[in-house]
C-alpha positions in Angstrom: -0.1 -0.1 -0.1 0.9 3.5 -0.6 1.5 5.7 2.6 0.2 9.6 1.0 2.8 11.3 3.4 5.6 9.5 1.7 4.0 9.8 -2.0 3.8 13.8 -1.3 7.3 14.6 0.3 9.8 14.8 -2.2 12.6 14.0 0.2 11.2 11.0 1.7 10.3 9.6 -1.7 14.1 10.0 -2.1 14.9 8.2 0.7 12.7 5.2 0.1 14.1 5.4 -3.9 17.9 4.9 -2.5 16.6 2.4 -0.1 15.1 0.4 -2.6 18.2 0.7 -5.2 20.2 -0.5 -2.4 18.2 -3.5 -1.8 17.2 -4.6 -5.3 20.8 -3.6 -7.2 23.2 -5.4 -4.8 26.1 -5.2 -7.4 25.7 -1.1 -7.0 26.2 -1.3 -3.3 30.0 -0.8 -3.1 29.3 2.4 -5.3 26.2 3.7 -2.6 28.3 3.3 0.6 27.5 6.2 3.0 26.1 6.9 6.3 22.6 5.9 5.8 24.0 2.4 4.2 26.5 1.3 7.1 25.2 -1.6 8.8 24.5 -1.5 12.3 22.5 -3.4 15.0 20.1 -1.3 17.2 20.9 -0.1 20.6 19.3 -0.9 23.6 19.0 2.2 26.1 21.5 1.0 28.9 22.9 -1.7 26.8 27.1 -1.4 27.4 29.8 -3.6 26.2 32.5 -4.8 28.5 36.1 -5.5 28.0 37.2 -7.8 30.8 41.0 -8.6 31.5 43.5 -9.8 28.8 47.3 -9.4 28.2 49.3 -6.3 27.9 53.1 -5.9 28.1 54.0 -9.2 28.7 51.7 -9.9 31.5 47.8 -10.6 32.3 45.9 -8.0 33.3 42.9 -7.3 35.9 41.6 -4.2 34.2 38.3 -4.0 33.1 36.7 -1.1 30.9 32.9 -0.3 30.0 32.1 0.9 26.7 28.7 2.9 26.1 27.8 3.0 22.5 25.0 6.0 23.1 28.2 8.2 24.0 30.7 6.2 22.2 32.8 6.7 25.4 35.1 4.0 27.1 35.3 4.0 31.1 37.3 1.9 33.6 35.6 0.1 36.1 36.7 -2.1 39.1 39.3 -3.9 38.3 38.9 -8.2 39.4 40.4 -9.0 41.9 43.0 -11.8 39.8 44.4 -11.2 36.8 42.9 -13.1 33.7 43.9 -13.2 30.4 41.6 -16.1 28.4 38.9 -15.4 30.7 35.3 -16.5 30.1 32.6 -13.7 30.6 29.1 -14.6 30.4 26.0 -11.8 31.5 23.2 -13.8 33.9 20.6 -11.4 35.6 22.2 -8.3 34.7 25.7 -9.6 36.6 28.8 -10.2 34.6 30.6 -13.0 35.5 34.5 -14.0 34.8 35.4 -17.9 34.4 39.0 -19.3 34.8 41.4 -18.0 32.5 45.1 -17.6 33.2 46.6 -15.4 35.8 50.5 -15.2 33.4 51.5 -18.1 35.9 48.7 -20.9 36.5 45.9 -21.4 35.0 42.4 -20.7 36.8 39.1 -22.1 38.0 38.3 -19.2 40.2 34.9 -17.1 39.0 34.0 -13.6 39.8 30.9 -11.8 39.6 30.4 -8.1 38.5 27.6 -5.9 39.2 27.8 -2.9 37.4 24.9 -0.8 39.8 27.8 -1.1 42.3 30.9 -1.0 40.7 32.5 -4.4 42.8 32.9 -7.6 42.1 32.4 -10.3 44.6 34.6 -13.9 45.2 31.6 -15.9 46.8 31.1 -17.6 43.5 31.5 -21.9 43.6 34.8 -22.2 41.3 34.7 -24.8 38.2 35.5 -27.7 38.8 38.6 -27.8 36.3 41.7 -25.2 36.4 41.4 -23.5 32.6 42.0 -20.8 30.1 40.0 -19.9 27.0 36.4 -21.3 28.0 33.6 -20.7 26.8 30.6 -19.2 28.7 26.6 -18.9 27.9 23.7 -18.4 30.0 20.8 -20.9 29.3 17.3 -21.2 31.3 18.6 -18.9 33.8 22.0 -21.2 33.9 25.5 -20.1 33.4 27.7 -22.5 31.8 31.3 -23.2 31.2 32.4 -24.6 28.1 35.6 -26.5 27.2 39.0 -24.4 27.2 42.2 -25.5 28.1 44.1 -26.6 30.9 47.8 -26.6 29.4 48.0 -30.1 28.5 44.8 -30.7 26.3 41.8 -28.6 25.2 38.7 -29.9 27.4 35.0 -31.0 26.2 34.0 -30.8 29.3 30.7 -28.5 30.0 29.7 -27.6 33.6 
């Protein structure tokens, strides 16, 4: 169906025509690149991205930074209690969990929980049964899962 407002507004018609061309002429997309054709994911208000731990200057780090896509700014938040590279990270009930990793000397089985509302980490979480780095973390049905990883000897095929 035709919308009379769109049909009567030339600027709106031009935008619709541009969109149609972009969608219907994929071979021409490289020539049509611009600010309106850049692919992007919608941002929900309040959503942020965390960079947790890692490796810097030949050492594992405990620092954590938060990126706010609405302001496009990074800011440091409270560091973890342990240095962790290869840490697995998941979010459950608006809390950030850091699982396992390597502190530069040893593989870890400890888990820490970050509350963005209080900017504090808690260490009262049960450890995983195996010490590992490069662990995958997933959330399903209200549970946090640690998947795979490596223990310095082999790749692990277990899920906790």
